[in-house]
N, C-alpha and C positions, 0 to 999 in steps of 0.2 A: 064622747068626741075628743080627739086629740088636739092639743093646742097647735102643734106643728101643722096638722092638716088644715086647721082653721086659718092659720097664717098664710099657708100656701094658697088657699082659695082666695083670700083677701088680696094677696099679692097679684094674683092673676086678674083680679078685678071682676070676679063673678059674684058680686054682692047680691044680685037678684036670685041666683041659685041658692045662696046661703039662706036668704030670708025665706025662700020657698021651702027649704028643708025644715026650718023652724016652724 
């Protein structure tokens, strides 16, 4: 997973989606 992609997701505020992916 790229750090930039992670930052973009966090910036969008999609924390739920991120946690679901993990």
